[in-house]
N, CA, C and O of each residue as an XYZ file, in Angstrom:
644
protein
N      48.037    -49.588    -12.862
C      46.754    -49.589    -11.994
C      46.786    -48.566    -10.667
O      45.754    -48.052    -10.234
N      47.932    -48.370    -10.159
C      48.042    -47.404     -9.202
C      47.745    -46.027     -9.806
O      47.187    -45.278     -9.004
N      47.937    -45.595    -10.808
C      47.740    -44.143    -11.668
C      46.251    -44.114    -11.915
O      45.697    -43.015    -11.908
N      45.490    -45.296    -12.149
C      44.056    -45.034    -12.284
C      43.302    -44.869    -11.207
O      42.270    -44.205    -11.296
N      43.710    -45.471     -9.957
C      43.196    -44.974     -8.650
C      43.463    -43.697     -8.315
O      42.594    -43.013     -7.775
N      44.644    -43.232     -8.579
C      45.018    -41.945     -8.417
C      44.239    -40.843     -9.031
O      43.768    -39.935     -8.346
N      44.055    -40.937    -10.735
C      43.009    -40.359    -11.408
C      41.706    -40.143    -11.056
O      41.119    -39.062    -11.006
N      41.210    -41.448    -10.768
C      39.814    -41.609    -10.117
C      39.454    -40.749     -8.642
O      38.395    -40.197     -8.344
N      40.637    -40.839     -7.902
C      40.620    -40.315     -6.671
C      40.764    -38.560     -6.726
O      40.279    -37.788     -5.899
N      41.432    -38.253     -7.734
C      41.592    -36.604     -8.090
C      40.455    -36.271     -8.705
O      40.126    -35.108     -8.474
N      39.672    -36.916     -9.463
C      38.425    -36.484    -10.270
C      37.409    -36.556     -9.190
O      36.655    -35.582     -9.200
N      37.144    -37.537     -8.147
C      36.317    -37.478     -6.926
C      36.348    -36.399     -6.229
O      35.347    -35.780     -5.867
N      37.722    -36.043     -5.950
C      37.893    -34.799     -4.981
C      37.620    -33.375     -5.731
O      37.273    -32.366     -5.116
N      37.805    -33.426     -7.017
C      37.428    -32.094     -7.852
C      36.068    -31.986     -7.915
O      35.584    -30.869     -7.730
N      35.211    -33.094     -8.183
C      33.775    -33.193     -8.257
C      33.246    -32.795     -6.687
O      32.279    -32.047     -6.540
N      33.860    -33.279     -5.722
C      33.541    -33.018     -4.420
C      33.407    -31.517     -3.834
O      32.552    -31.025     -3.098
N      34.676    -30.919     -4.485
C      34.983    -29.542     -4.229
C      34.008    -28.609     -4.986
O      33.604    -27.561     -4.484
N      33.635    -29.052     -6.264
C      32.868    -28.231     -7.167
C      31.224    -28.343     -6.484
O      30.444    -27.392     -6.437
N      30.957    -29.642     -6.019
C      29.748    -29.666     -5.335
C      29.612    -28.819     -4.065
O      28.637    -28.081     -3.923
N      30.531    -28.911     -3.183
C      30.714    -28.154     -2.101
C      30.447    -26.521     -2.464
O      29.559    -25.852     -1.935
N      31.429    -26.008     -3.505
C      31.286    -24.671     -3.876
C      29.887    -24.371     -4.348
O      29.480    -23.265     -3.992
N      29.117    -25.045     -5.014
C      27.590    -24.941     -5.599
C      26.619    -24.891     -4.320
O      25.723    -24.058     -4.185
N      26.908    -25.835     -3.467
C      26.014    -25.815     -2.391
C      26.255    -24.435     -1.432
O      25.356    -23.677     -1.068
N      27.517    -24.322     -1.155
C      27.816    -23.170     -0.276
C      27.031    -21.734     -0.982
O      26.231    -21.042     -0.351
N      27.385    -21.514     -2.180
C      27.123    -20.523     -2.871
C      25.390    -20.502     -3.011
O      24.912    -19.393     -3.254
N      24.644    -21.397     -2.903
C      23.147    -21.416     -2.846
C      22.945    -21.078     -1.625
O      22.101    -20.193     -1.484
N      23.554    -21.579     -0.447
C      23.250    -21.259      0.825
C      23.356    -19.723      1.170
O      22.530    -19.155      1.885
N      24.340    -19.164      0.655
C      25.051    -17.740      0.945
C      23.786    -16.983      0.049
O      23.307    -15.968      0.554
N      23.332    -17.376     -1.046
C      22.419    -16.397     -1.736
C      21.096    -16.608     -1.189
O      20.318    -15.664     -1.048
N      20.784    -17.863     -0.857
C      19.466    -17.885      0.083
C      19.327    -17.094      1.122
O      18.324    -16.387      1.217
N      20.477    -17.083      2.229
C      20.658    -16.389      3.228
C      20.397    -14.997      3.051
O      19.552    -14.439      3.751
N      21.132    -14.307      2.062
C      20.931    -13.043      1.576
C      19.515    -12.470      1.236
O      19.130    -11.318      1.442
N      18.666    -13.726      0.554
C      17.514    -13.161     -0.025
C      16.671    -13.132      1.366
O      15.997    -12.127      1.590
N      16.681    -14.029      2.162
C      16.145    -14.063      3.335
C      16.271    -12.823      4.261
O      15.334    -12.277      4.844
N      17.433    -12.505      4.298
C      17.788    -11.020      5.270
C      17.042    -10.109      4.353
O      16.055     -9.600      4.885
N      17.253     -9.785      3.155
C      16.614     -8.786      2.402
C      15.191     -8.802      2.592
O      14.725     -7.694      2.853
N      14.486     -9.619      2.541
C      13.107     -9.997      2.818
C      12.825     -9.722      4.041
O      11.935     -8.880      4.150
N      13.371    -10.230      5.274
C      13.071     -9.482      6.506
C      13.519     -8.101      6.655
O      12.856     -7.496      7.498
N      14.284     -7.533      6.192
C      14.557     -6.022      6.335
C      13.424     -5.475      5.718
O      12.810     -4.687      6.437
N      12.955     -5.665      4.570
C      11.853     -5.170      3.768
C      10.516     -5.279      4.661
O       9.773     -4.324      4.890
N      10.349     -6.453      5.078
C       9.225     -6.561      6.143
C       9.011     -5.685      7.329
O       7.977     -5.148      7.727
N      10.420     -5.659      7.878
C      10.359     -4.666      9.040
C      10.186     -3.364      8.514
O       9.411     -2.641      9.138
N      10.749     -2.890      7.479
C      10.552     -1.480      6.908
C       9.136     -1.213      6.727
O       8.668     -0.177      7.199
N       8.379     -2.059      6.077
C       6.995     -2.044      5.888
C       6.176     -1.973      6.999
O       5.275     -1.134      7.026
N       6.384     -2.836      8.041
C       5.765     -2.785      9.453
C       6.099     -1.493     10.032
O       5.216     -0.868     10.619
N       7.335     -0.998      9.928
C       7.658      0.298     10.650
C       7.019      1.558     10.066
O       6.805      2.556     10.755
N       6.760      1.481      8.921
C       5.956      2.408      8.020
C       4.500      2.261      8.632
O       3.898      3.246      9.061
N       3.968      0.989      8.653
C       2.550      0.993      8.992
C       2.331      1.514     10.524
O       1.248      1.973     10.888
N       3.398      1.406     11.338
C       3.106      1.820     12.870
C       3.231      3.441     12.740
O       2.707      4.132     13.614
N       3.859      3.995     11.753
C       3.872      5.533     11.786
C       2.877      6.068     10.945
O       2.926      7.277     10.718
N       2.094      5.472     10.504
C       0.992      5.978      9.649
C      -0.264      5.975     10.362
O      -0.544      5.063     11.140
N      -1.059      6.979     10.128
C      -2.360      7.176     10.897
C      -3.211      8.432     10.030
O      -2.718      9.495      9.652
N      -4.569      7.989      9.850
C      -5.366      8.971      9.388
C      -6.759      8.859     10.069
O      -7.309      7.921     10.647
N      -7.215     10.379      9.755
C      -8.491     10.493     10.528
C      -9.414     11.120      9.344
O      -8.943     11.848      8.470
N     -10.787     10.748      9.421
C     -11.733     11.180      8.493
C     -12.584     11.953      9.521
O     -12.886     11.599     10.660
N     -12.907     13.106      8.855
C     -13.955     14.296      9.371
C     -14.635     15.100      8.352
O     -14.445     14.903      7.152
N     -15.429     16.008      8.808
C     -16.386     16.655      7.844
C     -16.898     16.183      6.818
O     -16.904     16.900      5.817
N     -17.422     14.979      6.757
C     -18.290     14.303      5.808
C     -19.370     15.225      5.396
O     -20.004     15.805      6.277
N     -19.651     15.425      4.128
C     -20.996     16.186      3.766
C     -21.302     15.376      2.457
O     -20.450     15.005      1.648
N     -22.758     15.144      2.373
C     -23.336     14.255      1.335
C     -24.365     15.121      0.686
O     -25.163     15.798      1.335
N     -24.315     15.074     -0.727
C     -25.157     15.772     -1.661
C     -26.022     14.613     -2.307
O     -25.432     14.033     -3.219
N     -27.128     14.215     -2.064
C     -27.943     13.143     -2.705
C     -28.339     13.678     -4.114
O     -28.515     12.902     -5.053
N     -28.453     14.818     -4.214
C     -28.816     15.578     -5.515
C     -27.725     15.516     -6.666
O     -28.065     15.361     -7.839
N     -26.427     15.641     -6.287
C     -25.580     15.811     -7.239
C     -24.713     14.199     -7.109
O     -23.875     13.877     -7.952
N     -25.020     13.446     -6.117
C     -24.431     12.152     -5.943
C     -22.758     12.319     -5.461
O     -21.884     11.505     -5.757
N     -22.567     13.456     -4.727
C     -21.329     13.668     -4.394
C     -21.144     13.507     -2.983
O     -22.126     13.714     -2.271
N     -19.925     13.132     -2.387
C     -19.588     13.117     -0.969
C     -18.150     13.699     -0.971
O     -17.183     13.328     -1.637
N     -18.258     14.822      0.045
C     -16.702     15.284      0.310
C     -16.692     15.080      1.752
O     -17.602     15.090      2.580
N     -15.278     14.867      1.858
C     -14.643     14.749      3.426
C     -13.338     15.179      3.358
O     -12.683     15.263      2.319
N     -12.936     15.469      4.543
C     -11.664     15.757      4.609
C     -10.885     14.404      5.511
O     -11.455     13.707      6.350
N      -9.537     14.287      5.094
C      -8.835     13.161      5.534
C      -7.739     13.881      6.213
O      -7.216     14.782      5.558
N      -7.275     13.645      7.453
C      -5.998     14.079      7.877
C      -4.949     13.403      8.084
O      -5.149     12.271      8.524
N      -3.756     13.752      7.896
C      -2.823     12.625      8.051
C      -2.188     13.019      9.392
O      -1.493     14.021      9.562
N      -2.525     12.065     10.367
C      -2.228     12.497     11.698
C      -0.928     11.408     12.184
O      -0.652     11.251     13.373
N      -0.338     10.837     11.287
C       0.780     10.067     11.516
C       2.052     10.848     11.195
O       2.159     12.073     11.153
N       3.080      9.852     10.955
C       4.593     10.493     10.745
C       5.035     10.145      9.278
O       6.130     10.533      8.871
N       4.254      9.474      8.546
C       4.545      9.128      7.345
C       3.738      9.929      6.261
O       2.528     10.109      6.393
N       4.525     10.457      5.065
C       3.559     11.071      4.258
C       2.710      9.826      3.255
O       3.123      8.668      3.218
N       1.704     10.207      2.619
C       1.103      9.462      1.854
C       1.261     10.194      0.394
O       1.080     11.405      0.272
N       1.582      9.419     -0.596
C       1.735     10.201     -1.750
C       1.292      9.315     -3.062
O       1.186      9.866     -4.158
N       1.065      8.051     -2.909
C       0.602      7.302     -3.985
C      -0.855      6.992     -3.976
O      -1.315      5.865     -3.795
N      -1.511      8.017     -4.173
C      -3.262      8.167     -4.279
C      -3.746      7.135     -5.043
O      -4.815      6.687     -4.631
N      -3.289      6.608     -6.044
C      -3.852      5.604     -6.885
C      -3.973      4.240     -6.160
O      -4.779      3.369     -6.490
N      -3.065      4.143     -5.111
C      -3.182      2.986     -4.234
C      -3.993      3.152     -2.949
O      -4.035      2.315     -2.047
N      -4.609      4.282     -2.963
C      -5.564      4.517     -1.794
C      -7.123      4.121     -2.195
O      -7.831      4.668     -3.040
N      -7.419      3.079     -1.391
C      -8.759      2.558     -1.464
C      -9.736      3.200     -0.653
O      -9.520      3.564      0.503
N     -10.889      3.349     -1.305
C     -12.006      4.212     -0.598
C     -13.309      2.931     -0.752
O     -13.525      2.361     -1.822
N     -14.063      2.648      0.500
C     -15.031      1.739      0.221
C     -16.222      2.830      0.869
O     -16.009      3.637      1.774
N     -17.436      2.635      0.196
C     -18.331      3.042      0.979
C     -19.644      1.909      1.006
O     -19.872      1.114      0.095
N     -20.252      2.006      1.969
C     -21.354      1.029      2.272
C     -22.737      1.723      1.983
O     -22.814      2.895      2.352
N     -23.833      1.174      1.379
C     -24.976      1.805      1.064
C     -26.017      1.255      1.987
O     -25.760      0.447      2.880
N     -27.214      1.738      1.725
C     -28.167      1.303      2.917
C     -28.581     -0.164      2.690
O     -29.320     -0.621      3.562
N     -28.245     -0.971      1.695
C     -28.304     -2.209      1.545
C     -27.230     -2.964      2.179
O     -27.265     -4.188      2.056
N     -26.181     -2.368      2.908
C     -24.995     -3.224      3.502
C     -24.199     -3.665      2.464
O     -23.433     -4.585      2.751
N     -24.178     -3.148      1.059
C     -23.299     -3.803      0.131
C     -22.076     -2.895      0.020
O     -22.227     -1.759     -0.429
N     -20.867     -3.332      0.404
C     -19.671     -2.509      0.251
C     -19.262     -2.218     -1.449
O     -19.326     -3.119     -2.286
N     -18.883     -0.956     -1.738
C     -18.384     -0.547     -2.938
C     -17.001     -0.025     -3.097
O     -16.735      1.013     -2.492
N     -16.183     -0.527     -3.742
C     -14.950     -0.008     -3.810
C     -14.930      1.275     -5.049
O     -15.382      1.257     -6.194
N     -14.250      2.303     -4.332
C     -14.340      3.725     -5.107
C     -13.026      3.760     -5.388
O     -12.299      3.896     -4.403
N     -12.375      3.659     -6.695
C     -10.928      3.753     -6.985
C     -10.814      5.236     -7.296
O     -11.732      6.029     -7.504
N      -9.410      5.469     -7.286
C      -8.951      6.974     -7.523
C      -9.046      7.232     -9.068
O      -8.934      6.339     -9.907
N      -9.241      8.413     -9.317
C      -9.418      8.766    -10.626
C      -8.778     10.389    -10.600
O      -8.958     11.073     -9.593
N      -8.036     10.926    -11.762
C      -7.593     12.120    -11.860
C      -8.739     12.984    -12.298
O      -8.664     14.181    -12.019
N      -9.918     12.485    -13.026
C     -10.849     12.978    -13.717
C     -12.018     13.078    -12.755
O     -12.619     12.056    -12.423
N     -12.420     14.483    -12.215
C     -13.602     14.653    -11.280
C     -14.734     14.343    -11.901
O     -14.741     14.562    -13.112
N     -15.677     13.904    -11.432
C     -17.157     13.545    -11.645
C     -17.274     12.334    -12.350
O     -18.374     12.187    -12.883
N     -16.494     11.457    -12.505
C     -16.587      9.936    -12.968
C     -17.228      9.317    -11.972
O     -16.898      9.498    -10.800
N     -18.266      8.477    -12.346
C     -19.122      7.789    -11.424
C     -18.375      6.760    -10.857
O     -17.587      6.089    -11.524
N     -18.616      6.556     -9.398
C     -18.062      5.592     -8.457
C     -16.381      5.703     -8.551
O     -15.598      4.763     -8.692
N     -16.102      6.971     -8.444
C     -14.554      7.255     -8.334
C     -14.297      8.360     -7.447
O     -15.216      9.146     -7.214
N     -13.239      8.510     -6.958
C     -12.957      9.695     -6.201
C     -11.887     10.351     -6.419
O     -11.015      9.558     -6.771
N     -11.446     11.587     -6.383
C     -10.599     12.553     -6.738
C     -10.196     13.566     -5.422
O     -10.922     14.010     -4.533
N      -8.859     13.730     -5.650
C      -8.437     14.721     -4.582
C      -8.703     16.226     -4.991
O      -8.132     16.765     -5.939
N      -9.524     16.774     -4.269
C      -9.783     18.051     -4.466
C      -8.700     19.269     -4.069
O      -8.468     20.267     -4.752
N      -8.243     18.999     -3.082
C      -7.075     19.899     -2.515
C      -6.450     19.320     -1.377
O      -7.022     18.445     -0.727
N      -5.084     19.829     -1.030
C      -4.468     19.304      0.056
C      -3.904     20.811      0.890
O      -3.087     21.624      0.458
N      -4.623     20.836      2.158
C      -4.209     21.994      3.187
C      -3.181     21.790      4.113
O      -3.117     20.635      4.532
N      -2.378     22.559      4.541
C      -1.633     23.215      3.443
C      -0.562     22.218      2.982
O      -0.133     21.239      3.592
N      -0.182     22.741      1.619
C       0.486     22.046      0.727
C       1.826     22.530      0.194
O       2.095     22.667     -1.000
N       2.694     22.790      1.295
C       3.849     23.601      1.258
C       5.157     22.863      0.949
O       5.956     23.188      0.071
N       5.285     21.663      1.921
C       6.567     20.929      2.002
C       6.902     20.147      0.987
O       8.010     20.243      0.460
N       5.844     19.141      0.523
C       5.859     18.249     -0.766
C       4.648     18.444     -1.457
O       3.692     17.759     -1.095
N       4.481     19.343     -2.494
C       3.327     19.536     -3.255
C       2.790     17.956     -3.779
O       3.450     17.019     -4.228
N       1.544     18.068     -3.562
C       0.810     16.859     -4.123
C       0.996     15.654     -3.327
O       0.705     14.565     -3.821
N       1.466     15.747     -2.106
C       1.681     14.641     -1.130
C       1.017     14.901      0.280
O       1.067     16.044      0.734
N       0.540     14.127      0.830
C      -0.052     14.305      1.867
C       0.824     13.941      2.979
O       0.966     12.764      3.311
N       1.574     15.166      3.725
C       2.468     14.894      4.606
C       1.747     15.101      5.869
O       0.599     15.545      5.885
N       2.502     14.738      7.089
C       2.151     14.838      8.245
C       1.338     16.106      8.705
O       1.949     17.174      8.650
N       0.059     16.121      9.146
C      -0.190     17.313      9.604
C      -1.058     17.932      8.651
O      -1.897     18.719      9.089
N      -0.998     17.701      7.368
C      -2.047     18.035      6.356
C      -3.202     17.505      6.409
O      -3.506     16.639      7.229
N      -4.031     18.010      5.466
C      -5.411     17.621      5.350
C      -5.759     17.351      3.873
O      -5.211     18.128      3.091
N      -6.510     16.466      3.361
C      -6.784     16.471      2.218
C      -8.380     16.340      1.905
O      -9.061     15.604      2.618
N      -8.957     17.056      0.841
C     -10.374     17.029      0.698
C     -10.343     16.097     -0.475
O      -9.582     16.198     -1.437
N     -11.344     15.090     -0.267
C     -11.315     14.114     -1.035
C     -12.891     14.190     -1.603
O     -13.773     14.430     -0.779
N     -13.220     14.001     -2.910
C     -14.559     14.016     -3.442
C     -14.822     12.900     -3.930
O     -14.053     12.513     -4.810
N     -15.995     11.993     -3.537
C     -16.454     10.983     -4.147
C     -17.697     11.235     -5.044
O     -18.678     11.843     -4.615
N     -17.613     10.725     -6.354
C     -18.819     10.760     -6.987
C     -19.620      9.377     -7.146
O     -19.093      8.551     -7.892
N     -20.723      9.062     -6.587
C     -21.138      7.859     -6.448
C     -22.488      7.800     -7.517
O     -23.103      8.788     -7.917
N     -22.735      6.572     -7.817
C     -23.770      6.322     -8.800
C     -25.102      6.714     -8.154
O     -25.249      6.670     -6.933
N     -26.028      7.081     -8.957
C     -27.495      7.204     -8.457
C     -28.044      6.067     -7.908
O     -27.757      4.939     -8.308
N     -28.889      6.319     -6.931
C     -29.485      5.035     -6.347
C     -28.585      4.595     -5.165
O     -28.980      3.605     -4.549
N     -27.645      5.075     -4.829
C     -26.704      4.757     -3.844
C     -26.855      5.788     -2.752
O     -26.532      6.944     -3.028
N     -27.332      5.494     -1.480
C     -27.374      5.998     -0.296
C     -26.167      5.708      0.603
O     -26.257      4.659      1.241
N     -25.095      6.408      0.770
C     -23.955      6.103      1.397
C     -24.219      6.016      2.949
O     -24.907      6.950      3.363
N     -23.867      5.198      3.796
C     -24.188      5.358      5.259
C     -22.785      5.115      5.921
O     -22.668      5.448      7.100
N     -21.681      4.550      5.249
C     -20.328      4.086      6.054
C     -19.440      4.497      4.977
O     -19.685      4.490      3.771
N     -18.337      4.867      5.594
C     -17.085      4.912      4.591
C     -15.745      4.622      5.197
O     -15.454      4.847      6.372
N     -14.924      4.082      4.254
C     -13.597      3.458      4.647
C     -12.686      3.985      3.893
O     -12.894      3.964      2.680
N     -11.597      4.518      4.338
C     -10.401      5.016      3.579
C      -9.164      4.174      4.151
O      -8.909      3.977      5.339
N      -8.509      3.757      3.118
C      -7.336      2.552      3.279
C      -6.271      3.386      2.654
O      -6.527      3.875      1.554
N      -5.013      3.637      3.247
C      -3.748      3.900      2.634
C      -3.122      2.651      1.769
O      -3.584      1.511      1.811
N      -2.084      3.022      1.043
C      -1.321      2.119      0.303
C      -0.635      1.151      1.222
O      -0.262      0.119      0.665
N      -0.394      1.250      2.466
C       0.380      0.333      3.178
C      -0.866     -0.301      4.356
O      -0.523     -0.898      5.377
N      -2.131     -0.076      4.040
C      -2.986     -1.072      4.635
C      -3.561     -0.378      6.007
O      -4.395     -0.930      6.726
N      -2.970      0.967      6.275
C      -3.987      1.625      7.504
C      -5.208      2.298      6.988
O      -5.322      2.790      5.865
N      -6.097      2.270      7.910
C      -7.256      2.665      7.464
C      -8.065      3.463      8.460
O      -7.768      3.342      9.648
N      -9.068      4.276      8.105
C     -10.105      4.962      9.154
C     -11.316      4.558      8.628
O     -11.302      4.216      7.446
N     -12.361      4.519      9.231
C     -13.749      4.401      8.871
C     -14.668      5.471      9.491
O     -14.161      6.103     10.418
N     -15.874      5.772      9.158
C     -16.885      6.682      9.873
C     -18.162      6.351      9.214
O     -18.282      5.828      8.106
N     -19.087      6.706     10.004
C     -20.480      6.457      9.778
C     -20.788      8.006      9.177
O     -20.359      9.022      9.723
N     -21.499      7.997      8.119
C     -22.017      9.309      7.481
C     -23.316      9.690      8.221
O     -23.934     10.706      7.902
């Protein structure tokens, strides 16, 4: 009888140690995930604080349905993922239209990057102090009156046309 109690106690202790090990491991893994998430969130917010753009020199040709504008990177972060840059135009009916990026100029309701000036440091990336000429081809029957450019990290600028 005495050995049965001893074996039962030993098994209970082993189960208790294994359970504690699993719980502590889960707590450590969870805290590492939370710490990485907080670090990533802080980095993203810091990137947003250092990003700034300005829209100017907007020209519209209603005959060819083309809008050209210059976007200046006035912040401290480079903008490189143009496929994630969203442009919205609002027509005279106050209906916002999403204009996605394309590498093929002339496609209706899309925009493309005409040139970056000066494009010396990182080619095909909008570095701080550089200006990008963006060309929007919009559908016939749309009269744009307002435009908004949003960077991949959510910073935007808007202007009336």
